[in-house]
DRENNU-570324 format. One record per residue: x, y, z of N, C-alpha, C in turn; residue in three letters. Coordinates in Angstrom, 1 decimal. Layout:
! DRENNU-570324
(lovex (X, Y, Z), (X, Y, Z), (X, Y, Z), 'ALA') ...
***
This chain:
! DRENNU-570324
(lovex (98.1, 138.1, 163.2), (98.6, 138.2, 161.8), (98.3, 139.5, 161.2), 'MET') (lovex (97.1, 140.0, 161.5), (96.6, 141.2, 160.9), (97.3, 142.5, 161.3), 'TRP') (lovex (98.0, 142.3, 162.4), (98.7, 143.5, 162.9), (100.3, 143.4, 162.4), 'ASP') (lovex (100.6, 142.4, 161.8), (101.9, 142.2, 161.2), (102.1, 142.8, 160.0), 'ASN') (lovex (102.5, 144.1, 159.8), (102.6, 144.7, 158.5), (103.5, 144.0, 157.6), 'HIS') (lovex (104.6, 143.4, 158.0), (105.5, 142.7, 157.1), (104.7, 141.4, 156.3), 'ALA') (lovex (103.9, 140.8, 157.2), (103.2, 139.6, 156.5), (102.2, 140.2, 155.6), 'VAL') (lovex (101.6, 141.2, 156.0), (100.4, 141.8, 155.1), (101.1, 142.3, 153.8), 'LEU') (lovex (102.2, 143.0, 154.0), (103.0, 143.4, 152.7), (103.3, 142.4, 151.8), 'ARG') (lovex (103.8, 141.2, 152.5), (104.3, 140.0, 151.5), (103.1, 139.4, 150.8), 'ALA') (lovex (102.0, 139.4, 151.7), (100.7, 138.8, 151.0), (100.2, 139.7, 150.0), 'LEU') (lovex (100.2, 141.0, 150.1), (99.8, 141.9, 149.1), (100.7, 141.7, 147.9), 'ALA') (lovex (101.9, 141.7, 147.9), (102.9, 141.5, 146.9), (102.5, 140.2, 146.2), 'ASN') (lovex (102.2, 139.0, 146.9), (102.0, 137.8, 146.3), (100.7, 137.9, 145.5), 'MET') (lovex (99.7, 138.4, 146.1), (98.5, 138.7, 145.4), (98.6, 139.6, 144.0), 'LEU') (lovex (99.5, 140.5, 144.1), (99.7, 141.4, 143.0), (100.4, 140.6, 141.9), 'LEU') (lovex (101.5, 139.9, 142.3), (102.3, 139.2, 141.4), (101.4, 137.9, 140.6), 'LEU') (lovex (100.4, 137.5, 141.5), (99.6, 136.4, 140.8), (98.5, 137.1, 139.8), 'ALA') (lovex (98.1, 138.3, 140.3), (97.1, 139.1, 139.2), (98.0, 139.5, 138.1), 'ALA') (lovex (99.2, 139.8, 138.2), (99.9, 140.2, 137.0), (100.3, 139.0, 136.1), 'LEU') (lovex (100.5, 137.8, 136.8), (100.8, 136.7, 136.0), (99.5, 136.2, 135.2), 'LEU') (lovex (98.3, 136.3, 135.8), (97.1, 135.9, 135.1), (96.8, 137.0, 134.0), 'MET') (lovex (97.1, 138.2, 134.3), (97.0, 139.2, 133.2), (97.9, 138.9, 132.0), 'LEU') (lovex (99.1, 138.5, 132.3), (100.1, 138.3, 131.3), (99.7, 137.0, 130.5), 'LEU') (lovex (99.2, 135.9, 131.2), (98.7, 134.8, 130.6), (97.5, 135.1, 129.7), 'TYR') (lovex (96.6, 135.8, 130.1), (95.4, 136.1, 129.4), (95.7, 136.9, 128.0), 'SER') (lovex (96.7, 137.9, 128.3), (97.1, 138.7, 127.1), (97.7, 137.7, 126.2), 'ALA') (lovex (98.6, 136.7, 126.6), (99.4, 135.8, 125.8), (98.3, 134.9, 124.9), 'GLY') (lovex (97.3, 134.4, 125.7), (96.2, 133.7, 125.1), (95.4, 134.3, 124.0), 'VAL') (lovex (95.2, 135.6, 124.3), (94.5, 136.4, 123.3), (95.3, 136.8, 122.1), 'TRP') (lovex (96.6, 137.0, 122.3), (97.5, 137.4, 121.2), (97.6, 136.1, 120.2), 'LEU') (lovex (97.8, 134.9, 120.8), (98.0, 133.7, 120.0), (96.7, 133.4, 119.3), 'THR') (lovex (95.7, 133.7, 119.7), (94.4, 133.4, 119.0), (93.8, 134.7, 118.3), 'HIS') (lovex (94.5, 135.8, 118.5), (94.1, 136.9, 117.8), (94.2, 136.9, 116.2), 'SER') (lovex (93.3, 137.5, 115.4), (93.4, 137.6, 114.0), (94.6, 138.5, 113.5), 'PRO') (lovex (95.2, 139.0, 114.5), (96.4, 139.9, 114.2), (97.6, 139.2, 113.7), 'LEU') (lovex (97.6, 137.8, 113.9), (98.6, 136.9, 113.5), (98.2, 135.7, 112.6), 'PHE') (lovex (97.6, 136.0, 111.5), (97.1, 135.1, 110.5), (98.2, 134.5, 109.7), 'PRO') (lovex (98.0, 133.3, 109.1), (98.9, 132.8, 108.3), (98.7, 133.3, 106.9), 'VAL') (lovex (99.5, 134.1, 106.4), (99.1, 134.8, 105.1), (99.8, 134.1, 104.0), 'LYS') (lovex (100.7, 133.5, 104.2), (101.4, 132.8, 102.9), (101.8, 131.4, 103.2), 'ARG') (lovex (101.5, 130.5, 102.3), (101.7, 129.0, 102.5), (102.6, 128.6, 101.1), 'ILE') (lovex (103.8, 128.3, 101.6), (104.6, 127.8, 100.4), (104.7, 126.3, 100.4), 'ALA') (lovex (104.5, 125.7, 99.3), (104.6, 124.1, 99.2), (105.6, 123.7, 98.3), 'ILE') (lovex (106.6, 123.0, 98.7), (107.7, 122.5, 97.8), (107.9, 121.2, 97.7), 'GLY') (lovex (108.7, 120.8, 96.9), (109.0, 119.2, 96.5), (108.8, 119.0, 95.1), 'GLY') (lovex (109.2, 117.8, 94.8), (109.1, 117.3, 93.3), (107.9, 116.5, 93.1), 'GLN') (lovex (106.9, 117.0, 92.3), (105.7, 116.4, 92.2), (105.5, 115.7, 90.8), 'PHE') (lovex (105.1, 114.5, 90.8), (104.9, 113.7, 89.6), (103.5, 113.3, 89.5), 'VAL') (lovex (103.0, 112.7, 90.7), (101.6, 112.2, 90.9), (100.6, 113.2, 91.6), 'LYS') (lovex (101.2, 113.9, 92.6), (100.4, 114.8, 93.3), (100.2, 116.1, 92.3), 'VAL') (lovex (98.9, 116.6, 92.2), (98.8, 117.7, 91.5), (98.5, 119.0, 92.2), 'THR') (lovex (98.9, 120.1, 91.6), (98.6, 121.4, 92.4), (97.2, 121.7, 92.8), 'PRO') (lovex (96.2, 121.1, 92.1), (94.8, 121.3, 92.5), (94.6, 120.5, 93.8), 'VAL') (lovex (95.2, 119.4, 94.0), (95.0, 118.6, 95.3), (95.6, 119.4, 96.4), 'GLN') (lovex (96.9, 120.0, 96.3), (97.4, 120.6, 97.2), (96.8, 121.8, 97.7), 'LEU') (lovex (96.2, 122.6, 96.6), (95.7, 123.8, 96.9), (94.2, 123.6, 97.7), 'LYS') (lovex (93.5, 122.5, 97.3), (92.3, 122.2, 98.0), (92.6, 121.9, 99.4), 'TYR') (lovex (93.7, 121.1, 99.9), (94.1, 120.8, 101.2), (94.4, 122.2, 101.9), 'ILE') (lovex (95.1, 123.0, 101.3), (95.6, 124.4, 101.8), (94.4, 125.3, 102.2), 'ALA') (lovex (93.3, 125.2, 101.3), (92.3, 126.1, 101.5), (91.2, 125.5, 102.5), 'GLN') (lovex (91.1, 124.2, 102.7), (89.9, 123.6, 103.2), (90.3, 122.8, 104.6), 'HIS') (lovex (91.5, 122.6, 104.7), (92.0, 121.7, 105.9), (92.8, 122.5, 106.9), 'GLU') (lovex (93.3, 123.7, 106.6), (94.2, 124.4, 107.5), (93.4, 125.4, 108.2), 'LEU') (lovex (93.5, 125.5, 109.5), (92.7, 126.3, 110.3), (93.6, 126.8, 111.5), 'SER') (lovex (93.4, 128.1, 112.0), (94.0, 128.6, 113.1), (94.9, 129.8, 112.7), 'GLY') (lovex (95.6, 130.3, 113.7), (96.4, 131.5, 113.4), (97.8, 131.1, 113.2), 'THR') (lovex (98.7, 131.9, 113.1), (100.1, 131.3, 113.0), (100.5, 130.6, 114.3), 'PHE') (lovex (100.2, 130.9, 115.4), (100.5, 130.4, 116.7), (99.7, 129.0, 116.9), 'PHE') (lovex (98.3, 129.2, 116.5), (97.5, 128.0, 117.0), (97.3, 126.9, 116.0), 'THR') (lovex (97.8, 127.2, 114.8), (97.6, 126.2, 113.7), (98.3, 124.9, 114.2), 'LEU') (lovex (97.6, 123.7, 114.0), (98.1, 122.4, 114.5), (99.0, 121.8, 113.5), 'ASP') (lovex (100.3, 121.8, 113.9), (101.2, 121.3, 112.8), (101.1, 119.8, 112.3), 'ILE') (lovex (100.8, 118.9, 113.4), (100.5, 117.5, 113.2), (99.3, 117.2, 112.4), 'ASN') (lovex (98.2, 118.0, 112.8), (97.0, 117.9, 112.0), (97.1, 118.4, 110.5), 'LYS') (lovex (97.9, 119.4, 110.4), (98.2, 120.0, 109.0), (98.9, 118.9, 108.3), 'THR') (lovex (100.1, 118.3, 109.0), (100.8, 117.3, 108.3), (99.9, 116.2, 107.8), 'ARG') (lovex (99.0, 115.7, 108.6), (98.2, 114.6, 108.4), (97.2, 114.8, 107.2), 'GLY') (lovex (96.8, 116.1, 107.1), (95.9, 116.4, 106.0), (96.5, 116.3, 104.8), 'ALA') (lovex (97.9, 116.6, 104.6), (98.5, 116.6, 103.3), (98.8, 114.9, 103.1), 'PHE') (lovex (99.1, 114.3, 104.1), (99.4, 112.8, 103.9), (98.3, 112.1, 103.7), 'GLU') (lovex (97.2, 112.4, 103.6), (96.0, 111.7, 103.3), (95.9, 111.6, 101.8), 'LYS') (lovex (96.6, 112.5, 101.1), (96.5, 112.4, 99.6), (97.3, 111.1, 99.2), 'LEU') (lovex (96.7, 110.4, 98.2), (97.2, 108.9, 97.9), (98.7, 109.0, 97.7), 'PRO') (lovex (99.2, 109.7, 96.9), (100.6, 109.7, 96.5), (101.6, 110.3, 97.4), 'TRP') (lovex (101.1, 110.9, 98.6), (102.0, 111.7, 99.4), (102.6, 110.7, 100.4), 'VAL') (lovex (103.9, 110.6, 100.4), (104.7, 109.7, 101.4), (104.8, 110.4, 102.6), 'ARG') (lovex (105.2, 111.7, 102.7), (105.5, 112.3, 103.8), (105.3, 113.8, 103.5), 'GLU') (lovex (104.7, 114.6, 104.6), (104.6, 115.9, 104.6), (105.4, 116.8, 105.7), 'ALA') (lovex (106.4, 117.6, 105.5), (107.0, 118.3, 106.5), (106.4, 119.6, 106.7), 'GLN') (lovex (106.0, 120.3, 107.9), (105.4, 121.5, 108.0), (106.2, 122.2, 109.0), 'VAL') (lovex (106.5, 123.5, 108.7), (107.2, 124.4, 109.8), (106.7, 125.8, 109.6), 'ARG') (lovex (106.6, 126.5, 110.6), (106.3, 127.9, 110.7), (107.5, 128.8, 110.4), 'ARG') (lovex (107.3, 130.0, 109.7), (108.5, 130.8, 109.4), (107.8, 132.2, 109.9), 'THR') (lovex (108.4, 132.8, 110.9), (107.9, 134.1, 111.3), (108.1, 135.1, 110.1), 'TRP') (lovex (107.0, 136.1, 110.0), (105.8, 136.3, 111.0), (104.5, 135.7, 110.5), 'PRO') (lovex (104.5, 135.2, 109.2), (103.1, 134.8, 108.8), (103.3, 133.7, 107.7), 'ASP') (lovex (104.3, 133.0, 107.6), (104.6, 132.0, 106.5), (104.5, 130.6, 107.0), 'ARG') (lovex (103.9, 129.7, 106.2), (103.9, 128.2, 106.5), (104.6, 127.6, 105.4), 'LEU') (lovex (105.7, 126.8, 105.7), (106.5, 126.1, 104.7), (106.2, 124.7, 104.8), 'GLN') (lovex (105.6, 124.1, 103.7), (105.3, 122.6, 103.5), (106.0, 122.1, 102.4), 'ILE') (lovex (106.7, 121.0, 102.8), (107.5, 120.2, 101.8), (106.8, 118.8, 101.7), 'THR') (lovex (106.6, 118.3, 100.4), (105.9, 117.1, 100.1), (106.9, 116.2, 99.5), 'ILE') (lovex (106.9, 114.9, 100.0), (107.6, 113.9, 99.3), (106.7, 112.8, 98.8), 'ALA') (lovex (106.8, 112.4, 97.6), (106.0, 111.4, 96.9), (106.4, 110.0, 97.1), 'GLU') (lovex (105.5, 109.0, 97.0), (105.7, 107.6, 96.9), (106.4, 107.4, 95.6), 'HIS') (lovex (107.1, 106.4, 95.4), (107.7, 106.0, 94.2), (107.2, 104.5, 94.1), 'VAL') (lovex (106.3, 104.2, 93.3), (105.7, 102.8, 93.1), (106.8, 101.9, 92.4), 'ALA') (lovex (107.0, 100.6, 92.8), (107.8, 99.8, 92.1), (107.0, 98.5, 91.8), 'VAL') (lovex (105.7, 98.4, 92.5), (104.9, 97.2, 92.1), (103.4, 97.4, 92.5), 'ALA') (lovex (102.7, 96.5, 92.0), (101.3, 96.4, 92.6), (101.2, 95.4, 93.6), 'ARG') (lovex (100.2, 95.5, 94.5), (100.1, 94.5, 95.5), (98.7, 93.7, 95.2), 'TRP') (lovex (98.8, 92.6, 94.6), (97.6, 92.0, 94.2), (96.6, 92.7, 93.5), 'GLY') (lovex (95.3, 92.7, 94.0), (94.3, 93.4, 93.1), (94.0, 94.8, 93.7), 'GLU') (lovex (94.9, 95.2, 94.8), (94.4, 96.5, 95.5), (95.8, 97.2, 95.8), 'SER') (lovex (96.0, 98.4, 95.5), (97.1, 99.2, 96.0), (98.4, 99.0, 95.4), 'GLY') (lovex (99.2, 99.9, 95.6), (100.6, 99.8, 95.2), (101.8, 99.5, 96.3), 'LEU') (lovex (102.9, 99.3, 96.0), (103.9, 99.0, 96.8), (105.1, 100.0, 96.5), 'ILE') (lovex (105.6, 100.9, 97.5), (106.6, 101.9, 97.2), (108.0, 101.2, 97.3), 'SER') (lovex (109.0, 102.0, 96.9), (110.3, 101.4, 96.9), (110.8, 101.1, 98.4), 'LYS') (lovex (110.2, 101.8, 99.3), (110.5, 101.4, 100.7), (109.8, 100.2, 101.2), 'GLU') (lovex (108.9, 99.6, 100.4), (108.1, 98.4, 100.8), (106.9, 98.8, 101.6), 'GLY') (lovex (106.3, 99.9, 101.4), (105.2, 100.4, 101.9), (103.9, 100.3, 101.0), 'ARG') (lovex (102.9, 99.7, 101.6), (101.5, 99.7, 100.9), (100.9, 101.1, 100.8), 'TRP') (lovex (100.3, 101.5, 99.7), (99.5, 102.7, 99.7), (98.5, 102.5, 98.7), 'PHE') (lovex (97.5, 103.2, 98.9), (96.2, 103.1, 98.0), (96.2, 104.1, 97.0), 'ASP') (lovex (96.6, 103.8, 95.8), (96.5, 104.9, 94.7), (96.4, 104.2, 93.4), 'ALA') (lovex (96.2, 104.8, 92.4), (96.0, 104.2, 91.0), (97.1, 104.6, 90.2), 'ALA') (lovex (97.6, 103.8, 89.3), (98.8, 103.9, 88.2), (98.5, 103.3, 87.1), 'SER') (lovex (98.9, 103.8, 86.0), (98.9, 103.2, 84.7), (100.3, 102.7, 84.3), 'ASP') (lovex (101.2, 102.6, 85.2), (102.5, 102.2, 84.9), (102.5, 100.6, 84.8), 'GLN') (lovex (103.3, 100.1, 83.9), (103.5, 98.6, 83.7), (104.4, 98.1, 84.8), 'PRO') (lovex (103.7, 97.8, 86.0), (104.4, 97.4, 87.1), (104.4, 95.9, 87.4), 'LEU') (lovex (105.4, 95.3, 88.0), (105.0, 93.9, 88.4), (104.0, 93.7, 89.4), 'PRO') (lovex (103.5, 92.5, 89.5), (102.3, 92.4, 90.5), (102.9, 91.3, 91.5), 'VAL') (lovex (102.7, 91.7, 92.9), (103.2, 91.0, 94.0), (101.9, 90.3, 94.8), 'LEU') (lovex (102.2, 89.0, 95.2), (101.2, 88.3, 95.9), (101.8, 87.8, 97.1), 'PHE') (lovex (101.5, 88.1, 98.3), (102.1, 87.5, 99.4), (101.5, 87.7, 100.6), 'GLY') (lovex (102.0, 87.1, 101.7), (101.2, 87.1, 103.1), (101.2, 88.5, 103.7), 'PRO') (lovex (100.4, 89.1, 104.4), (100.2, 90.3, 105.1), (101.6, 90.6, 105.7), 'ALA') (lovex (102.2, 91.7, 105.6), (103.4, 92.1, 106.3), (104.7, 91.7, 105.5), 'GLY') (lovex (104.5, 91.1, 104.4), (105.8, 90.7, 103.5), (106.1, 91.7, 102.5), 'SER') (lovex (105.6, 92.8, 102.5), (105.9, 93.7, 101.4), (107.3, 94.1, 101.3), 'GLU') (lovex (107.8, 94.4, 102.3), (109.3, 94.8, 102.3), (110.3, 93.6, 101.8), 'LYS') (lovex (109.9, 92.4, 102.3), (110.7, 91.3, 101.9), (110.5, 91.0, 100.4), 'GLU') (lovex (109.4, 91.3, 99.8), (109.1, 91.0, 98.4), (109.7, 92.2, 97.5), 'MET') (lovex (109.7, 93.3, 98.1), (110.4, 94.5, 97.3), (112.0, 94.2, 97.3), 'VAL') (lovex (112.5, 93.6, 98.4), (113.8, 93.3, 98.5), (114.1, 92.1, 97.4), 'GLN') (lovex (113.2, 91.2, 97.2), (113.3, 90.2, 96.4), (113.4, 90.8, 94.9), 'ALA') (lovex (112.6, 91.6, 94.6), (112.4, 92.2, 93.3), (113.9, 92.9, 92.9), 'LEU') (lovex (114.4, 93.6, 93.9), (115.6, 94.3, 93.8), (116.8, 93.2, 93.6), 'HIS') (lovex (116.7, 92.0, 94.1), (117.7, 90.9, 94.0), (117.5, 90.1, 92.7), 'THR') (lovex (116.3, 89.8, 92.3), (116.0, 89.1, 91.1), (116.2, 90.0, 89.8), 'PHE') (lovex (115.9, 91.1, 89.8), (115.8, 92.0, 88.7), (117.1, 92.0, 88.0), 'GLY') (lovex (118.3, 92.4, 88.7), (119.6, 92.3, 88.0), (120.0, 90.9, 87.5), 'PRO') (lovex (119.6, 89.9, 88.1), (120.0, 88.6, 87.6), (119.2, 88.3, 86.2), 'VAL') (lovex (117.9, 88.5, 86.2), (117.1, 88.3, 85.0), (117.4, 89.3, 83.8), 'LEU') (lovex (118.0, 90.4, 84.3), (118.3, 91.5, 83.2), (119.5, 90.9, 82.3), 'ALA') (lovex (120.3, 89.9, 82.9), (121.4, 89.3, 82.0), (120.7, 88.5, 80.9), 'GLN') (lovex (119.5, 88.1, 81.0), (118.9, 87.3, 79.9), (117.8, 88.3, 79.3), 'ALA') (lovex (117.8, 89.6, 79.5), (116.9, 90.6, 79.0), (115.4, 90.2, 79.5), 'ARG') (lovex (115.3, 89.7, 80.6), (114.0, 89.3, 81.2), (113.6, 90.1, 82.3), 'LEU') (lovex (112.2, 90.1, 82.6), (111.9, 90.9, 83.8), (110.7, 90.1, 84.4), 'LYS') (lovex (110.5, 90.5, 85.7), (109.4, 89.8, 86.5), (108.1, 90.5, 86.2), 'VAL') (lovex (107.1, 89.7, 85.8), (105.8, 90.2, 85.6), (104.7, 90.0, 86.8), 'ARG') (lovex (104.9, 88.8, 87.4), (104.3, 88.6, 88.7), (105.1, 87.7, 89.6), 'GLN') (lovex (105.0, 87.9, 90.9), (105.9, 87.3, 91.9), (104.9, 86.9, 93.1), 'LEU') (lovex (105.2, 85.6, 93.4), (104.5, 84.9, 94.5), (105.4, 84.7, 95.7), 'TRP') (lovex (104.8, 84.8, 96.9), (105.6, 84.2, 98.1), (104.5, 83.6, 99.1), 'LEU') (lovex (104.7, 82.3, 99.3), (103.7, 81.6, 99.9), (103.8, 81.8, 101.4), 'SER') (lovex (103.0, 81.1, 102.2), (103.1, 81.4, 103.7), (104.3, 80.6, 104.1), 'GLU') (lovex (104.8, 79.4, 103.4), (105.9, 78.8, 103.8), (107.2, 79.4, 103.2), 'ARG') (lovex (107.2, 80.6, 102.7), (108.2, 81.4, 102.1), (108.8, 80.7, 100.8), 'ARG') (lovex (107.9, 80.2, 100.1), (108.4, 79.5, 98.7), (108.1, 80.6, 97.7), 'ALA') (lovex (109.0, 80.7, 96.8), (108.8, 81.7, 95.7), (108.5, 81.1, 94.3), 'TRP') (lovex (107.7, 81.9, 93.7), (107.3, 81.5, 92.2), (107.0, 82.7, 91.5), 'LYS') (lovex (107.4, 82.8, 90.2), (107.3, 84.0, 89.5), (106.9, 83.7, 88.0), 'MET') (lovex (106.2, 84.8, 87.3), (106.0, 84.7, 85.9), (106.8, 85.8, 85.4), 'GLU') (lovex (107.6, 85.4, 84.3), (108.3, 86.3, 83.6), (107.6, 87.2, 82.4), 'LEU') (lovex (108.1, 88.2, 82.0), (107.4, 89.0, 80.9), (107.3, 88.3, 79.7), 'ASP') (lovex (107.8, 87.3, 79.5), (107.7, 86.4, 78.3), (106.6, 85.2, 78.4), 'ASN') (lovex (106.0, 85.3, 79.6), (104.9, 84.4, 80.0), (105.4, 83.1, 80.6), 'GLY') (lovex (106.6, 82.8, 80.8), (107.3, 81.6, 81.4), (106.9, 81.7, 82.9), 'VAL') (lovex (106.4, 80.5, 83.3), (106.3, 80.4, 85.0), (107.6, 79.8, 85.5), 'MET') (lovex (108.0, 80.3, 86.5), (109.3, 79.7, 87.2), (108.9, 79.2, 88.6), 'LEU') (lovex (109.1, 78.1, 89.0), (109.0, 77.5, 90.4), (110.4, 77.5, 91.0), 'GLU') (lovex (110.5, 78.4, 92.0), (111.8, 78.6, 92.6), (112.0, 78.0, 94.0), 'LEU') (lovex (110.8, 77.8, 94.7), (110.8, 77.1, 96.0), (111.5, 78.0, 97.0), 'GLY') (lovex (112.1, 77.3, 98.1), (112.6, 77.9, 99.2), (114.2, 77.6, 99.1), 'ARG') (lovex (114.9, 78.2, 100.0), (116.3, 78.0, 100.0), (117.1, 79.0, 98.9), 'GLY') (lovex (118.1, 78.3, 98.3), (119.0, 79.2, 97.5), (118.3, 79.7, 96.2), 'PRO') (lovex (117.3, 80.5, 96.3), (116.5, 81.0, 95.2), (117.4, 81.7, 94.3), 'VAL') (lovex (118.2, 82.6, 94.7), (119.1, 83.5, 93.7), (119.9, 82.5, 92.9), 'LYS') (lovex (120.5, 81.4, 93.6), (121.3, 80.5, 92.8), (120.6, 79.8, 91.7), 'GLU') (lovex (119.4, 79.3, 92.0), (118.6, 78.7, 91.0), (118.3, 79.6, 89.7), 'ARG') (lovex (117.9, 80.8, 90.2), (117.5, 81.7, 89.2), (118.8, 82.1, 88.3), 'LEU') (lovex (119.9, 82.2, 88.8), (121.1, 82.3, 88.1), (121.4, 81.2, 87.3), 'ALA') (lovex (121.0, 80.0, 87.5), (121.2, 78.8, 86.7), (120.4, 78.8, 85.6), 'ARG') (lovex (119.0, 79.2, 85.8), (118.1, 79.4, 84.6), (118.6, 80.3, 83.7), 'PHE') (lovex (119.1, 81.6, 84.1), (119.6, 82.7, 83.2), (120.8, 82.1, 82.5), 'VAL') (lovex (121.6, 81.2, 82.9), (122.8, 80.7, 82.3), (122.2, 79.9, 81.2), 'GLU') (lovex (121.2, 79.0, 81.3), (120.7, 78.2, 80.3), (119.8, 78.8, 79.3), 'TYR') (lovex (119.1, 79.8, 79.8), (118.1, 80.4, 79.0), (118.5, 80.8, 77.5), 'TRP') (lovex (119.4, 81.7, 77.4), (119.6, 82.2, 75.9), (120.4, 81.1, 75.0), 'PRO') (lovex (121.1, 80.2, 75.6), (121.8, 79.2, 74.7), (121.2, 77.8, 74.4), 'ARG') (lovex (120.1, 77.7, 75.4), (119.5, 76.3, 75.0), (117.9, 76.5, 75.2), 'SER') (lovex (117.4, 76.9, 76.3), (116.0, 76.9, 76.4), (115.2, 77.7, 75.5), 'LEU') (lovex (115.8, 79.0, 75.2), (115.2, 80.0, 74.4), (115.1, 79.5, 72.9), 'ALA') (lovex (116.1, 78.7, 72.6), (116.3, 78.1, 71.2), (115.4, 76.9, 70.8), 'THR') (lovex (114.7, 76.3, 71.8), (113.8, 75.3, 71.6), (112.7, 75.5, 70.6), 'MET') (lovex (112.2, 74.6, 69.9), (111.2, 74.9, 68.9), (109.7, 74.8, 69.5), 'PRO') (lovex (109.7, 74.5, 70.9), (108.4, 74.4, 71.3), (108.2, 75.6, 72.4), 'TYR') (lovex (107.1, 76.0, 72.6), (106.7, 77.0, 73.7), (106.9, 76.4, 75.0), 'ARG') (lovex (107.8, 77.2, 75.9), (108.0, 76.7, 77.2), (106.9, 77.4, 78.2), 'ILE') (lovex (106.1, 76.6, 78.9), (105.1, 77.2, 79.7), (105.5, 77.2, 81.2), 'GLU') (lovex (106.4, 76.3, 81.6), (106.7, 76.2, 83.1), (108.1, 75.5, 83.2), 'TYR') (lovex (108.8, 76.1, 84.3), (110.1, 75.4, 84.6), (110.2, 75.5, 86.0), 'ILE') (lovex (110.4, 74.1, 86.4), (110.6, 74.0, 87.9), (112.1, 73.8, 88.2), 'ASP') (lovex (112.6, 74.8, 89.0), (114.0, 74.9, 89.3), (114.4, 74.4, 90.6), 'LEU') (lovex (113.5, 73.7, 91.3), (113.8, 73.1, 92.7), (114.8, 72.0, 92.7), 'ARG') (lovex (115.1, 71.4, 91.6), (116.1, 70.3, 91.4), (117.5, 70.8, 91.8), 'TYR') (lovex (118.2, 69.9, 92.6), (119.6, 70.4, 92.9), (120.6, 70.5, 91.7), 'PRO') (lovex (120.5, 69.8, 90.7), (121.5, 69.7, 89.6), (120.8, 70.0, 88.2), 'ASN') (lovex (119.6, 70.5, 88.2), (119.0, 70.6, 87.0), (117.5, 71.4, 87.1), 'GLY') (lovex (116.7, 71.1, 86.1), (115.3, 71.7, 86.1), (114.6, 70.8, 85.3), 'PHE') (lovex (113.2, 70.9, 85.5), (112.3, 70.3, 84.6), (111.4, 71.4, 83.9), 'ALA') (lovex (111.2, 71.0, 82.6), (110.5, 71.9, 81.6), (109.3, 71.4, 81.1), 'VAL') (lovex (108.2, 72.2, 81.2), (106.9, 71.8, 80.6), (106.7, 72.6, 79.4), 'LYS') (lovex (106.6, 71.8, 78.2), (106.3, 72.3, 76.9), (105.0, 71.7, 76.3), 'MET') (lovex (103.9, 72.4, 76.3), (102.7, 71.7, 76.0), (102.5, 71.0, 74.7), 'PRO') (lovex (103.1, 71.8, 73.7), (103.1, 71.1, 72.4), (103.9, 69.9, 72.3), 'GLU') (lovex (105.1, 69.7, 73.0), (105.9, 68.6, 73.0), (105.2, 67.5, 73.9), 'TYR') (lovex (104.7, 68.0, 74.9), (104.0, 67.0, 75.8), (102.9, 66.2, 75.2), 'GLN') (lovex (102.2, 66.8, 74.2), (101.1, 66.1, 73.7), (101.5, 64.8, 72.7), 'ALA') (lovex (102.7, 64.9, 72.4), (103.1, 63.9, 71.4), (104.2, 62.8, 72.0), 'SER') (lovex (105.0, 63.2, 73.2), (106.0, 62.4, 73.6), (105.8, 62.2, 75.1), 'THR') (lovex (105.9, 63.2, 76.0), (106.0, 62.9, 77.3), (105.3, 64.1, 78.2), 'ALA') (lovex (105.1, 63.9, 79.5), (104.6, 65.1, 80.2), (105.5, 66.1, 80.6), 'THR') (lovex (106.8, 65.6, 80.5), (107.8, 66.9, 81.0), (109.2, 66.4, 80.4), 'ALA') (lovex (109.9, 67.2, 80.2), (111.3, 67.1, 79.6), (112.3, 67.5, 80.8), 'ASN') (lovex (113.1, 66.6, 81.2), (114.0, 66.9, 82.3), (115.4, 67.1, 81.8), 'LYS') (lovex (115.9, 68.4, 82.0), (117.2, 68.6, 81.4), (118.3, 68.5, 82.5), 'LEU') 
***
């Protein structure tokens, strides 16, 4: 083989090509890690209501590392999404030295028991708010179902100028709610929206005009409902069925 000049020439060319490729690879690695390509500008966009510029600036200064080429996009996105009110962060590079970050916030529609908030998408997130939000109590994993229930019940109650203050969903999928006027409604399972509509029909023209404070209304009856009025109960009966 060593006397075969063609083979030796081909082998030499292969070795030369391998050396050239290694040299190019090393140069590429050096360039991507080189301080010649720093991220000089970070632009953060989006509509901020709860997220503060101070929080965003802190993340940009302390959580971002690497050059324009080596900066970890997923890690950067995760750093911003750790902020309590950030629902999503989109990160992209813009040549030659710019990083564009777009922030989307959570929009809270309810509280989840004693801890955290629920977004309009039905996602739980850990944040504080002084908004007068309804409070939800339900099994783990029922967040989206309960948010959908709020969207369904809200317009029905609005016809009587009422709102949900607290809403419960049991393990058996039975519903109960407290209204903003303090009245408790037992809705049970099944045709809950229809029962609520029946209540709304009677509330302004009869129930709201009663001379006694209404504490509780059981709407699970097929053709009516039971009303608990503590002041009336003390002198006559334990419940008034309408």
